[in-house]
PDB file of N, CA, C and O in Angstrom:
ATOM      1  N   UNK A   1      90.279  73.386 167.772  1.00  0.00           N
ATOM      2  CA  UNK A   1      91.274  72.611 168.488  1.00  0.00           C
ATOM      3  C   UNK A   1      91.110  71.136 168.094  1.00  0.00           C
ATOM      4  O   UNK A   1      89.993  70.622 168.037  1.00  0.00           O
ATOM      5  N   UNK A   2      92.189  70.492 167.835  1.00  0.00           N
ATOM      6  CA  UNK A   2      92.164  69.071 167.476  1.00  0.00           C
ATOM      7  C   UNK A   2      92.246  68.227 168.734  1.00  0.00           C
ATOM      8  O   UNK A   2      93.055  68.486 169.625  1.00  0.00           O
ATOM      9  N   UNK A   3      91.399  67.221 168.790  1.00  0.00           N
ATOM     10  CA  UNK A   3      91.428  66.311 169.939  1.00  0.00           C
ATOM     11  C   UNK A   3      92.323  65.135 169.595  1.00  0.00           C
ATOM     12  O   UNK A   3      92.298  64.624 168.475  1.00  0.00           O
ATOM     13  N   UNK A   4      93.103  64.718 170.559  1.00  0.00           N
ATOM     14  CA  UNK A   4      93.960  63.545 170.388  1.00  0.00           C
ATOM     15  C   UNK A   4      93.661  62.553 171.484  1.00  0.00           C
ATOM     16  O   UNK A   4      93.348  62.925 172.615  1.00  0.00           O
ATOM     17  N   UNK A   5      93.761  61.290 171.137  1.00  0.00           N
ATOM     18  CA  UNK A   5      93.593  60.222 172.128  1.00  0.00           C
ATOM     19  C   UNK A   5      94.935  59.529 172.304  1.00  0.00           C
ATOM     20  O   UNK A   5      95.542  59.085 171.330  1.00  0.00           O
ATOM     21  N   UNK A   6      95.389  59.438 173.527  1.00  0.00           N
ATOM     22  CA  UNK A   6      96.631  58.744 173.833  1.00  0.00           C
ATOM     23  C   UNK A   6      96.290  57.446 174.532  1.00  0.00           C
ATOM     24  O   UNK A   6      95.398  57.407 175.379  1.00  0.00           O
ATOM     25  N   UNK A   7      96.982  56.406 174.190  1.00  0.00           N
ATOM     26  CA  UNK A   7      96.769  55.150 174.901  1.00  0.00           C
ATOM     27  C   UNK A   7      98.078  54.697 175.499  1.00  0.00           C
ATOM     28  O   UNK A   7      99.150  54.913 174.933  1.00  0.00           O
ATOM     29  N   UNK A   8      97.974  54.070 176.646  1.00  0.00           N
ATOM     30  CA  UNK A   8      99.143  53.573 177.361  1.00  0.00           C
ATOM     31  C   UNK A   8      99.610  52.290 176.701  1.00  0.00           C
ATOM     32  O   UNK A   8      98.818  51.373 176.485  1.00  0.00           O
ATOM     33  N   UNK A   9     100.882  52.225 176.384  1.00  0.00           N
ATOM     34  CA  UNK A   9     101.474  51.009 175.835  1.00  0.00           C
ATOM     35  C   UNK A   9     102.509  50.529 176.847  1.00  0.00           C
ATOM     36  O   UNK A   9     103.502  51.215 177.088  1.00  0.00           O
ATOM     37  N   UNK A  10     102.284  49.354 177.443  1.00  0.00           N
ATOM     38  CA  UNK A  10     103.247  48.866 178.437  1.00  0.00           C
ATOM     39  C   UNK A  10     104.564  48.431 177.782  1.00  0.00           C
ATOM     40  O   UNK A  10     104.573  47.805 176.722  1.00  0.00           O
ATOM     41  N   UNK A  11     105.647  48.774 178.427  1.00  0.00           N
ATOM     42  CA  UNK A  11     106.971  48.399 177.948  1.00  0.00           C
ATOM     43  C   UNK A  11     107.690  47.608 179.030  1.00  0.00           C
ATOM     44  O   UNK A  11     107.419  47.774 180.219  1.00  0.00           O
ATOM     45  N   UNK A  12     108.596  46.757 178.611  1.00  0.00           N
ATOM     46  CA  UNK A  12     109.486  46.100 179.563  1.00  0.00           C
ATOM     47  C   UNK A  12     110.891  46.632 179.317  1.00  0.00           C
ATOM     48  O   UNK A  12     111.270  46.913 178.180  1.00  0.00           O
ATOM     49  N   UNK A  13     111.655  46.767 180.389  1.00  0.00           N
ATOM     50  CA  UNK A  13     113.030  47.235 180.299  1.00  0.00           C
ATOM     51  C   UNK A  13     113.927  46.003 180.330  1.00  0.00           C
ATOM     52  O   UNK A  13     113.870  45.206 181.266  1.00  0.00           O
ATOM     53  N   UNK A  14     114.757  45.853 179.295  1.00  0.00           N
ATOM     54  CA  UNK A  14     115.608  44.675 179.170  1.00  0.00           C
ATOM     55  C   UNK A  14     117.049  45.084 178.904  1.00  0.00           C
ATOM     56  O   UNK A  14     117.317  46.135 178.321  1.00  0.00           O
ATOM     57  N   UNK A  15     117.964  44.235 179.340  1.00  0.00           N
ATOM     58  CA  UNK A  15     119.365  44.467 179.023  1.00  0.00           C
ATOM     59  C   UNK A  15     119.560  44.255 177.527  1.00  0.00           C
ATOM     60  O   UNK A  15     119.068  43.276 176.966  1.00  0.00           O
ATOM     61  N   UNK A  16     120.266  45.157 176.890  1.00  0.00           N
ATOM     62  CA  UNK A  16     120.529  45.063 175.456  1.00  0.00           C
ATOM     63  C   UNK A  16     121.550  43.959 175.211  1.00  0.00           C
ATOM     64  O   UNK A  16     122.718  44.091 175.576  1.00  0.00           O
ATOM     65  N   UNK A  17     121.105  42.876 174.596  1.00  0.00           N
ATOM     66  CA  UNK A  17     121.978  41.722 174.360  1.00  0.00           C
ATOM     67  C   UNK A  17     123.021  41.986 173.281  1.00  0.00           C
ATOM     68  O   UNK A  17     123.962  41.206 173.140  1.00  0.00           O
ATOM     69  N   UNK A  18     122.879  43.066 172.518  1.00  0.00           N
ATOM     70  CA  UNK A  18     123.834  43.359 171.456  1.00  0.00           C
ATOM     71  C   UNK A  18     125.037  44.155 171.962  1.00  0.00           C
ATOM     72  O   UNK A  18     125.991  44.365 171.213  1.00  0.00           O
ATOM     73  N   UNK A  19     125.006  44.599 173.215  1.00  0.00           N
ATOM     74  CA  UNK A  19     126.103  45.386 173.775  1.00  0.00           C
ATOM     75  C   UNK A  19     126.644  44.704 175.024  1.00  0.00           C
ATOM     76  O   UNK A  19     125.878  44.227 175.862  1.00  0.00           O
ATOM     77  N   UNK A  20     127.961  44.662 175.144  1.00  0.00           N
ATOM     78  CA  UNK A  20     128.583  44.049 176.322  1.00  0.00           C
ATOM     79  C   UNK A  20     128.453  44.950 177.539  1.00  0.00           C
ATOM     80  O   UNK A  20     128.597  46.168 177.429  1.00  0.00           O
ATOM     81  N   UNK A  21     128.181  44.360 178.704  1.00  0.00           N
ATOM     82  CA  UNK A  21     128.220  45.166 179.928  1.00  0.00           C
ATOM     83  C   UNK A  21     129.662  45.554 180.237  1.00  0.00           C
ATOM     84  O   UNK A  21     130.595  44.974 179.682  1.00  0.00           O
ATOM     85  N   UNK A  22     129.843  46.519 181.110  1.00  0.00           N
ATOM     86  CA  UNK A  22     131.181  46.990 181.468  1.00  0.00           C
ATOM     87  C   UNK A  22     131.380  46.897 182.971  1.00  0.00           C
ATOM     88  O   UNK A  22     130.525  47.322 183.747  1.00  0.00           O
ATOM     89  N   UNK A  23     132.512  46.341 183.375  1.00  0.00           N
ATOM     90  CA  UNK A  23     132.877  46.194 184.780  1.00  0.00           C
ATOM     91  C   UNK A  23     134.207  46.905 184.995  1.00  0.00           C
ATOM     92  O   UNK A  23     135.103  46.831 184.155  1.00  0.00           O
ATOM     93  N   UNK A  24     134.328  47.597 186.131  1.00  0.00           N
ATOM     94  CA  UNK A  24     135.593  48.232 186.477  1.00  0.00           C
ATOM     95  C   UNK A  24     135.626  48.505 187.979  1.00  0.00           C
ATOM     96  O   UNK A  24     134.594  48.478 188.650  1.00  0.00           O
ATOM     97  N   UNK A  25     136.835  48.771 188.500  1.00  0.00           N
ATOM     98  CA  UNK A  25     137.000  49.093 189.918  1.00  0.00           C
ATOM     99  C   UNK A  25     138.086  50.150 190.057  1.00  0.00           C
ATOM    100  O   UNK A  25     138.982  50.269 189.221  1.00  0.00           O
ATOM    101  N   UNK A  26     137.975  50.916 191.144  1.00  0.00           N
ATOM    102  CA  UNK A  26     138.971  51.936 191.467  1.00  0.00           C
ATOM    103  C   UNK A  26     139.274  51.811 192.942  1.00  0.00           C
ATOM    104  O   UNK A  26     138.363  51.678 193.758  1.00  0.00           O
ATOM    105  N   UNK A  27     140.539  51.852 193.288  1.00  0.00           N
ATOM    106  CA  UNK A  27     140.958  51.751 194.683  1.00  0.00           C
ATOM    107  C   UNK A  27     140.678  53.074 195.384  1.00  0.00           C
ATOM    108  O   UNK A  27     141.149  54.130 194.962  1.00  0.00           O
ATOM    109  N   UNK A  28     139.899  52.995 196.468  1.00  0.00           N
ATOM    110  CA  UNK A  28     139.568  54.200 197.237  1.00  0.00           C
ATOM    111  C   UNK A  28     140.185  54.134 198.629  1.00  0.00           C
ATOM    112  O   UNK A  28     139.762  54.865 199.525  1.00  0.00           O
ATOM    113  N   UNK A  29     141.166  53.280 198.820  1.00  0.00           N
ATOM    114  CA  UNK A  29     141.868  53.193 200.098  1.00  0.00           C
ATOM    115  C   UNK A  29     142.739  54.424 200.288  1.00  0.00           C
ATOM    116  O   UNK A  29     143.211  55.024 199.322  1.00  0.00           O
ATOM    117  N   UNK A  30     142.940  54.784 201.524  1.00  0.00           N
ATOM    118  CA  UNK A  30     143.800  55.913 201.847  1.00  0.00           C
ATOM    119  C   UNK A  30     143.180  56.774 202.918  1.00  0.00           C
ATOM    120  O   UNK A  30     141.959  56.928 202.959  1.00  0.00           O
ATOM    121  N   UNK A  31     143.999  57.342 203.790  1.00  0.00           N
ATOM    122  CA  UNK A  31     143.514  58.176 204.877  1.00  0.00           C
ATOM    123  C   UNK A  31     143.242  59.606 204.407  1.00  0.00           C
ATOM    124  O   UNK A  31     142.129  60.110 204.554  1.00  0.00           O
ATOM    125  N   UNK A  32     144.244  60.243 203.853  1.00  0.00           N
ATOM    126  CA  UNK A  32     144.109  61.635 203.410  1.00  0.00           C
ATOM    127  C   UNK A  32     143.576  61.715 201.979  1.00  0.00           C
ATOM    128  O   UNK A  32     142.666  62.492 201.690  1.00  0.00           O
ATOM    129  N   UNK A  33     144.139  60.922 201.108  1.00  0.00           N
ATOM    130  CA  UNK A  33     143.718  60.905 199.702  1.00  0.00           C
ATOM    131  C   UNK A  33     143.537  59.456 199.257  1.00  0.00           C
ATOM    132  O   UNK A  33     144.147  58.541 199.810  1.00  0.00           O
ATOM    133  N   UNK A  34     142.700  59.270 198.261  1.00  0.00           N
ATOM    134  CA  UNK A  34     142.467  57.932 197.716  1.00  0.00           C
ATOM    135  C   UNK A  34     143.651  57.502 196.869  1.00  0.00           C
ATOM    136  O   UNK A  34     144.335  58.332 196.271  1.00  0.00           O
ATOM    137  N   UNK A  35     143.885  56.199 196.824  1.00  0.00           N
ATOM    138  CA  UNK A  35     144.939  55.646 195.984  1.00  0.00           C
ATOM    139  C   UNK A  35     144.654  55.979 194.519  1.00  0.00           C
ATOM    140  O   UNK A  35     145.523  56.485 193.809  1.00  0.00           O
ATOM    141  N   UNK A  36     143.412  55.687 194.069  1.00  0.00           N
ATOM    142  CA  UNK A  36     143.014  56.059 192.713  1.00  0.00           C
ATOM    143  C   UNK A  36     143.403  55.090 191.619  1.00  0.00           C
ATOM    144  O   UNK A  36     143.073  55.318 190.455  1.00  0.00           O
ATOM    145  N   UNK A  37     144.107  53.997 191.962  1.00  0.00           N
ATOM    146  CA  UNK A  37     144.474  53.030 190.930  1.00  0.00           C
ATOM    147  C   UNK A  37     143.209  52.420 190.335  1.00  0.00           C
ATOM    148  O   UNK A  37     142.231  52.195 191.048  1.00  0.00           O
ATOM    149  N   UNK A  38     143.225  52.149 189.009  1.00  0.00           N
ATOM    150  CA  UNK A  38     142.039  51.650 188.315  1.00  0.00           C
ATOM    151  C   UNK A  38     142.323  50.318 187.636  1.00  0.00           C
ATOM    152  O   UNK A  38     143.433  50.059 187.171  1.00  0.00           O
ATOM    153  N   UNK A  39     141.307  49.493 187.592  1.00  0.00           N
ATOM    154  CA  UNK A  39     141.431  48.173 186.982  1.00  0.00           C
ATOM    155  C   UNK A  39     141.394  48.222 185.467  1.00  0.00           C
ATOM    156  O   UNK A  39     141.946  47.341 184.809  1.00  0.00           O
ATOM    157  N   UNK A  40     140.763  49.222 184.911  1.00  0.00           N
ATOM    158  CA  UNK A  40     140.454  49.220 183.488  1.00  0.00           C
ATOM    159  C   UNK A  40     139.057  48.634 183.318  1.00  0.00           C
ATOM    160  O   UNK A  40     138.477  48.119 184.274  1.00  0.00           O
ATOM    161  N   UNK A  41     138.524  48.708 182.124  1.00  0.00           N
ATOM    162  CA  UNK A  41     137.162  48.256 181.850  1.00  0.00           C
ATOM    163  C   UNK A  41     137.193  46.915 181.143  1.00  0.00           C
ATOM    164  O   UNK A  41     137.956  46.707 180.200  1.00  0.00           O
ATOM    165  N   UNK A  42     136.338  45.996 181.623  1.00  0.00           N
ATOM    166  CA  UNK A  42     136.270  44.645 181.070  1.00  0.00           C
ATOM    167  C   UNK A  42     134.818  44.237 180.832  1.00  0.00           C
ATOM    168  O   UNK A  42     133.897  44.843 181.379  1.00  0.00           O
ATOM    169  N   UNK A  43     134.625  43.212 180.017  1.00  0.00           N
ATOM    170  CA  UNK A  43     133.304  42.699 179.698  1.00  0.00           C
ATOM    171  C   UNK A  43     132.745  41.730 180.714  1.00  0.00           C
ATOM    172  O   UNK A  43     131.619  41.259 180.549  1.00  0.00           O
ATOM    173  N   UNK A  44     133.490  41.415 181.759  1.00  0.00           N
ATOM    174  CA  UNK A  44     133.029  40.510 182.802  1.00  0.00           C
ATOM    175  C   UNK A  44     133.681  40.874 184.124  1.00  0.00           C
ATOM    176  O   UNK A  44     134.653  41.629 184.138  1.00  0.00           O
ATOM    177  N   UNK A  45     133.168  40.355 185.243  1.00  0.00           N
ATOM    178  CA  UNK A  45     133.705  40.728 186.549  1.00  0.00           C
ATOM    179  C   UNK A  45     135.019  40.044 186.924  1.00  0.00           C
ATOM    180  O   UNK A  45     135.762  40.562 187.758  1.00  0.00           O
ATOM    181  N   UNK A  46     135.318  38.902 186.329  1.00  0.00           N
ATOM    182  CA  UNK A  46     136.488  38.121 186.756  1.00  0.00           C
ATOM    183  C   UNK A  46     137.820  38.868 186.643  1.00  0.00           C
ATOM    184  O   UNK A  46     138.592  38.850 187.602  1.00  0.00           O
ATOM    185  N   UNK A  47     138.128  39.528 185.514  1.00  0.00           N
ATOM    186  CA  UNK A  47     139.413  40.260 185.439  1.00  0.00           C
ATOM    187  C   UNK A  47     139.503  41.399 186.454  1.00  0.00           C
ATOM    188  O   UNK A  47     140.584  41.694 186.964  1.00  0.00           O
ATOM    189  N   UNK A  48     138.380  42.030 186.745  1.00  0.00           N
ATOM    190  CA  UNK A  48     138.366  43.128 187.717  1.00  0.00           C
ATOM    191  C   UNK A  48     138.640  42.584 189.116  1.00  0.00           C
ATOM    192  O   UNK A  48     139.423  43.164 189.868  1.00  0.00           O
ATOM    193  N   UNK A  49     137.997  41.472 189.464  1.00  0.00           N
ATOM    194  CA  UNK A  49     138.229  40.865 190.779  1.00  0.00           C
ATOM    195  C   UNK A  49     139.674  40.399 190.924  1.00  0.00           C
ATOM    196  O   UNK A  49     140.271  40.545 191.990  1.00  0.00           O
ATOM    197  N   UNK A  50     140.231  39.845 189.865  1.00  0.00           N
ATOM    198  CA  UNK A  50     141.637  39.419 189.915  1.00  0.00           C
ATOM    199  C   UNK A  50     142.543  40.628 190.095  1.00  0.00           C
ATOM    200  O   UNK A  50     143.514  40.553 190.847  1.00  0.00           O
ATOM    201  N   UNK A  51     142.252  41.744 189.423  1.00  0.00           N
ATOM    202  CA  UNK A  51     143.029  42.965 189.594  1.00  0.00           C
ATOM    203  C   UNK A  51     142.958  43.427 191.046  1.00  0.00           C
ATOM    204  O   UNK A  51     143.975  43.817 191.619  1.00  0.00           O
ATOM    205  N   UNK A  52     141.772  43.387 191.647  1.00  0.00           N
ATOM    206  CA  UNK A  52     141.621  43.791 193.043  1.00  0.00           C
ATOM    207  C   UNK A  52     142.485  42.916 193.953  1.00  0.00           C
ATOM    208  O   UNK A  52     143.154  43.430 194.850  1.00  0.00           O
ATOM    209  N   UNK A  53     142.476  41.611 193.732  1.00  0.00           N
ATOM    210  CA  UNK A  53     143.310  40.704 194.551  1.00  0.00           C
ATOM    211  C   UNK A  53     144.793  41.048 194.439  1.00  0.00           C
ATOM    212  O   UNK A  53     145.498  41.139 195.444  1.00  0.00           O
ATOM    213  N   UNK A  54     145.255  41.237 193.208  1.00  0.00           N
ATOM    214  CA  UNK A  54     146.669  41.575 193.003  1.00  0.00           C
ATOM    215  C   UNK A  54     147.007  42.917 193.635  1.00  0.00           C
ATOM    216  O   UNK A  54     148.052  43.056 194.271  1.00  0.00           O
ATOM    217  N   UNK A  55     146.133  43.910 193.466  1.00  0.00           N
ATOM    218  CA  UNK A  55     146.389  45.233 194.032  1.00  0.00           C
ATOM    219  C   UNK A  55     146.446  45.163 195.556  1.00  0.00           C
ATOM    220  O   UNK A  55     147.281  45.822 196.175  1.00  0.00           O
ATOM    221  N   UNK A  56     145.569  44.375 196.158  1.00  0.00           N
ATOM    222  CA  UNK A  56     145.586  44.211 197.614  1.00  0.00           C
ATOM    223  C   UNK A  56     146.876  43.529 198.058  1.00  0.00           C
ATOM    224  O   UNK A  56     147.474  43.928 199.057  1.00  0.00           O
ATOM    225  N   UNK A  57     147.305  42.511 197.330  1.00  0.00           N
ATOM    226  CA  UNK A  57     148.559  41.821 197.678  1.00  0.00           C
ATOM    227  C   UNK A  57     149.747  42.776 197.595  1.00  0.00           C
ATOM    228  O   UNK A  57     150.638  42.737 198.444  1.00  0.00           O
ATOM    229  N   UNK A  58     149.761  43.627 196.581  1.00  0.00           N
ATOM    230  CA  UNK A  58     150.895  44.534 196.373  1.00  0.00           C
ATOM    231  C   UNK A  58     150.898  45.728 197.319  1.00  0.00           C
ATOM    232  O   UNK A  58     151.962  46.209 197.707  1.00  0.00           O
ATOM    233  N   UNK A  59     149.707  46.213 197.696  1.00  0.00           N
ATOM    234  CA  UNK A  59     149.641  47.468 198.451  1.00  0.00           C
ATOM    235  C   UNK A  59     149.037  47.336 199.844  1.00  0.00           C
ATOM    236  O   UNK A  59     149.263  48.187 200.704  1.00  0.00           O
ATOM    237  N   UNK A  60     148.269  46.269 200.071  1.00  0.00           N
ATOM    238  CA  UNK A  60     147.546  46.136 201.331  1.00  0.00           C
ATOM    239  C   UNK A  60     146.213  46.887 201.330  1.00  0.00           C
ATOM    240  O   UNK A  60     145.475  46.844 202.314  1.00  0.00           O
ATOM    241  N   UNK A  61     145.908  47.567 200.237  1.00  0.00           N
ATOM    242  CA  UNK A  61     144.646  48.306 200.141  1.00  0.00           C
ATOM    243  C   UNK A  61     143.476  47.323 200.024  1.00  0.00           C
ATOM    244  O   UNK A  61     143.582  46.299 199.349  1.00  0.00           O
ATOM    245  N   UNK A  62     142.362  47.645 200.688  1.00  0.00           N
ATOM    246  CA  UNK A  62     141.231  46.715 200.709  1.00  0.00           C
ATOM    247  C   UNK A  62     139.891  47.342 200.375  1.00  0.00           C
ATOM    248  O   UNK A  62     138.862  46.673 200.479  1.00  0.00           O
ATOM    249  N   UNK A  63     139.873  48.593 199.981  1.00  0.00           N
ATOM    250  CA  UNK A  63     138.592  49.257 199.729  1.00  0.00           C
ATOM    251  C   UNK A  63     138.541  49.722 198.269  1.00  0.00           C
ATOM    252  O   UNK A  63     139.443  50.408 197.789  1.00  0.00           O
ATOM    253  N   UNK A  64     137.455  49.329 197.570  1.00  0.00           N
ATOM    254  CA  UNK A  64     137.324  49.611 196.151  1.00  0.00           C
ATOM    255  C   UNK A  64     135.936  50.137 195.823  1.00  0.00           C
ATOM    256  O   UNK A  64     134.951  49.770 196.464  1.00  0.00           O
ATOM    257  N   UNK A  65     135.873  50.982 194.840  1.00  0.00           N
ATOM    258  CA  UNK A  65     134.603  51.431 194.267  1.00  0.00           C
ATOM    259  C   UNK A  65     134.416  50.649 192.976  1.00  0.00           C
ATOM    260  O   UNK A  65     135.196  50.788 192.034  1.00  0.00           O
ATOM    261  N   UNK A  66     133.364  49.817 192.940  1.00  0.00           N
ATOM    262  CA  UNK A  66     133.106  49.007 191.752  1.00  0.00           C
ATOM    263  C   UNK A  66     131.994  49.638 190.932  1.00  0.00           C
ATOM    264  O   UNK A  66     131.021  50.162 191.475  1.00  0.00           O
ATOM    265  N   UNK A  67     132.152  49.580 189.621  1.00  0.00           N
ATOM    266  CA  UNK A  67     131.151  50.141 188.710  1.00  0.00           C
ATOM    267  C   UNK A  67     130.738  49.085 187.693  1.00  0.00           C
ATOM    268  O   UNK A  67     131.566  48.358 187.144  1.00  0.00           O
ATOM    269  N   UNK A  68     129.439  49.027 187.462  1.00  0.00           N
ATOM    270  CA  UNK A  68     128.881  48.158 186.443  1.00  0.00           C
ATOM    271  C   UNK A  68     128.016  49.011 185.544  1.00  0.00           C
ATOM    272  O   UNK A  68     127.208  49.807 186.022  1.00  0.00           O
ATOM    273  N   UNK A  69     128.179  48.855 184.274  1.00  0.00           N
ATOM    274  CA  UNK A  69     127.349  49.605 183.330  1.00  0.00           C
ATOM    275  C   UNK A  69     126.859  48.689 182.229  1.00  0.00           C
ATOM    276  O   UNK A  69     127.564  47.778 181.794  1.00  0.00           O
ATOM    277  N   UNK A  70     125.648  48.945 181.789  1.00  0.00           N
ATOM    278  CA  UNK A  70     125.117  48.201 180.658  1.00  0.00           C
ATOM    279  C   UNK A  70     124.194  49.111 179.867  1.00  0.00           C
ATOM    280  O   UNK A  70     123.958  50.260 180.240  1.00  0.00           O
ATOM    281  N   UNK A  71     123.682  48.583 178.780  1.00  0.00           N
ATOM    282  CA  UNK A  71     122.735  49.309 177.954  1.00  0.00           C
ATOM    283  C   UNK A  71     121.378  48.633 178.082  1.00  0.00           C
ATOM    284  O   UNK A  71     121.291  47.409 178.186  1.00  0.00           O
ATOM    285  N   UNK A  72     120.335  49.427 178.075  1.00  0.00           N
ATOM    286  CA  UNK A  72     118.987  48.895 178.206  1.00  0.00           C
ATOM    287  C   UNK A  72     118.149  49.327 177.012  1.00  0.00           C
ATOM    288  O   UNK A  72     118.361  50.394 176.435  1.00  0.00           O
ATOM    289  N   UNK A  73     117.201  48.482 176.657  1.00  0.00           N
ATOM    290  CA  UNK A  73     116.230  48.806 175.622  1.00  0.00           C
ATOM    291  C   UNK A  73     114.826  48.620 176.198  1.00  0.00           C
ATOM    292  O   UNK A  73     114.606  47.758 177.048  1.00  0.00           O
ATOM    293  N   UNK A  74     113.901  49.418 175.738  1.00  0.00           N
ATOM    294  CA  UNK A  74     112.502  49.265 176.128  1.00  0.00           C
ATOM    295  C   UNK A  74     111.769  48.607 174.969  1.00  0.00           C
ATOM    296  O   UNK A  74     111.841  49.062 173.827  1.00  0.00           O
ATOM    297  N   UNK A  75     111.071  47.539 175.283  1.00  0.00           N
ATOM    298  CA  UNK A  75     110.319  46.807 174.270  1.00  0.00           C
ATOM    299  C   UNK A  75     108.843  46.792 174.664  1.00  0.00           C
ATOM    300  O   UNK A  75     108.507  46.601 175.833  1.00  0.00           O
ATOM    301  N   UNK A  76     107.966  46.995 173.680  1.00  0.00           N
ATOM    302  CA  UNK A  76     106.543  46.879 173.999  1.00  0.00           C
ATOM    303  C   UNK A  76     106.245  45.465 174.485  1.00  0.00           C
ATOM    304  O   UNK A  76     106.775  44.495 173.943  1.00  0.00           O
ATOM    305  N   UNK A  77     105.408  45.346 175.495  1.00  0.00           N
ATOM    306  CA  UNK A  77     105.008  44.031 175.986  1.00  0.00           C
ATOM    307  C   UNK A  77     104.233  43.313 174.890  1.00  0.00           C
ATOM    308  O   UNK A  77     103.633  43.947 174.022  1.00  0.00           O
ATOM    309  N   UNK A  78     104.253  41.988 174.938  1.00  0.00           N
ATOM    310  CA  UNK A  78     103.613  41.181 173.904  1.00  0.00           C
ATOM    311  C   UNK A  78     102.114  41.469 173.799  1.00  0.00           C
ATOM    312  O   UNK A  78     101.586  41.607 172.696  1.00  0.00           O
ATOM    313  N   UNK A  79     101.446  41.559 174.910  1.00  0.00           N
ATOM    314  CA  UNK A  79     100.009  41.808 174.933  1.00  0.00           C
ATOM    315  C   UNK A  79      99.735  43.149 175.603  1.00  0.00           C
ATOM    316  O   UNK A  79      99.872  43.268 176.820  1.00  0.00           O
ATOM    317  N   UNK A  80      99.351  44.160 174.825  1.00  0.00           N
ATOM    318  CA  UNK A  80      99.021  45.438 175.466  1.00  0.00           C
ATOM    319  C   UNK A  80      97.834  45.275 176.399  1.00  0.00           C
ATOM    320  O   UNK A  80      96.941  44.466 176.148  1.00  0.00           O
ATOM    321  N   UNK A  81      97.828  46.039 177.465  1.00  0.00           N
ATOM    322  CA  UNK A  81      96.717  45.990 178.416  1.00  0.00           C
ATOM    323  C   UNK A  81      95.475  46.550 177.744  1.00  0.00           C
ATOM    324  O   UNK A  81      95.534  47.566 177.050  1.00  0.00           O
ATOM    325  N   UNK A  82      94.351  45.879 177.956  1.00  0.00           N
ATOM    326  CA  UNK A  82      93.090  46.339 177.382  1.00  0.00           C
ATOM    327  C   UNK A  82      92.349  47.174 178.419  1.00  0.00           C
ATOM    328  O   UNK A  82      92.353  46.846 179.605  1.00  0.00           O
ATOM    329  N   UNK A  83      91.715  48.248 177.970  1.00  0.00           N
ATOM    330  CA  UNK A  83      90.951  49.054 178.932  1.00  0.00           C
ATOM    331  C   UNK A  83      89.740  48.275 179.434  1.00  0.00           C
ATOM    332  O   UNK A  83      89.149  47.480 178.704  1.00  0.00           O
ATOM    333  N   UNK A  84      89.387  48.514 180.678  1.00  0.00           N
ATOM    334  CA  UNK A  84      88.219  47.859 181.263  1.00  0.00           C
ATOM    335  C   UNK A  84      86.957  48.408 180.619  1.00  0.00           C
ATOM    336  O   UNK A  84      86.874  49.587 180.277  1.00  0.00           O
ATOM    337  N   UNK A  85      85.973  47.524 180.461  1.00  0.00           N
ATOM    338  CA  UNK A  85      84.688  47.965 179.911  1.00  0.00           C
ATOM    339  C   UNK A  85      83.903  48.685 180.989  1.00  0.00           C
ATOM    340  O   UNK A  85      83.891  48.278 182.151  1.00  0.00           O
ATOM    341  N   UNK A  86      83.256  49.750 180.589  1.00  0.00           N
ATOM    342  CA  UNK A  86      82.482  50.516 181.552  1.00  0.00           C
ATOM    343  C   UNK A  86      80.986  50.390 181.343  1.00  0.00           C
ATOM    344  O   UNK A  86      80.199  50.944 182.111  1.00  0.00           O
ATOM    345  N   UNK A  87      80.592  49.669 180.312  1.00  0.00           N
ATOM    346  CA  UNK A  87      79.169  49.470 180.063  1.00  0.00           C
ATOM    347  C   UNK A  87      78.846  47.979 180.031  1.00  0.00           C
ATOM    348  O   UNK A  87      79.744  47.148 179.893  1.00  0.00           O
ATOM    349  N   UNK A  88      77.602  47.653 180.156  1.00  0.00           N
ATOM    350  CA  UNK A  88      77.188  46.253 180.126  1.00  0.00           C
ATOM    351  C   UNK A  88      77.269  45.695 178.726  1.00  0.00           C
ATOM    352  O   UNK A  88      77.513  46.434 177.772  1.00  0.00           O
ATOM    353  N   UNK A  89      77.068  44.417 178.596  1.00  0.00           N
ATOM    354  CA  UNK A  89      77.080  43.795 177.284  1.00  0.00           C
ATOM    355  C   UNK A  89      78.062  42.667 177.237  1.00  0.00           C
ATOM    356  O   UNK A  89      78.804  42.421 178.188  1.00  0.00           O
ATOM    357  N   UNK A  90      78.061  41.988 176.128  1.00  0.00           N
ATOM    358  CA  UNK A  90      78.958  40.837 175.952  1.00  0.00           C
ATOM    359  C   UNK A  90      80.370  41.300 175.743  1.00  0.00           C
ATOM    360  O   UNK A  90      80.591  42.340 175.122  1.00  0.00           O
ATOM    361  N   UNK A  91      81.358  40.542 176.255  1.00  0.00           N
ATOM    362  CA  UNK A  91      82.758  40.930 176.066  1.00  0.00           C
ATOM    363  C   UNK A  91      83.205  40.776 174.639  1.00  0.00           C
ATOM    364  O   UNK A  91      84.358  41.062 174.319  1.00  0.00           O
TER     365      UNK A  91
END
């Protein structure tokens, strides 16, 4: 049997700067059924919020499901954690 040694490598989770985040909203107003109108997908929140304002003005609907999506990457931390010494001696 072959022995293997695994070591823990710490990673940080970061937003992927090469990909745009996505913002969107859907109207969920309605007693029996949801309205279902959608804002479309945008790279920032401002167009979605403006769509919500206009939709509320036109319909009186005030309840929305907002979605935000982005991409994440895991990067090794700059300094890997060192294992603690278990024996005496100089560091």
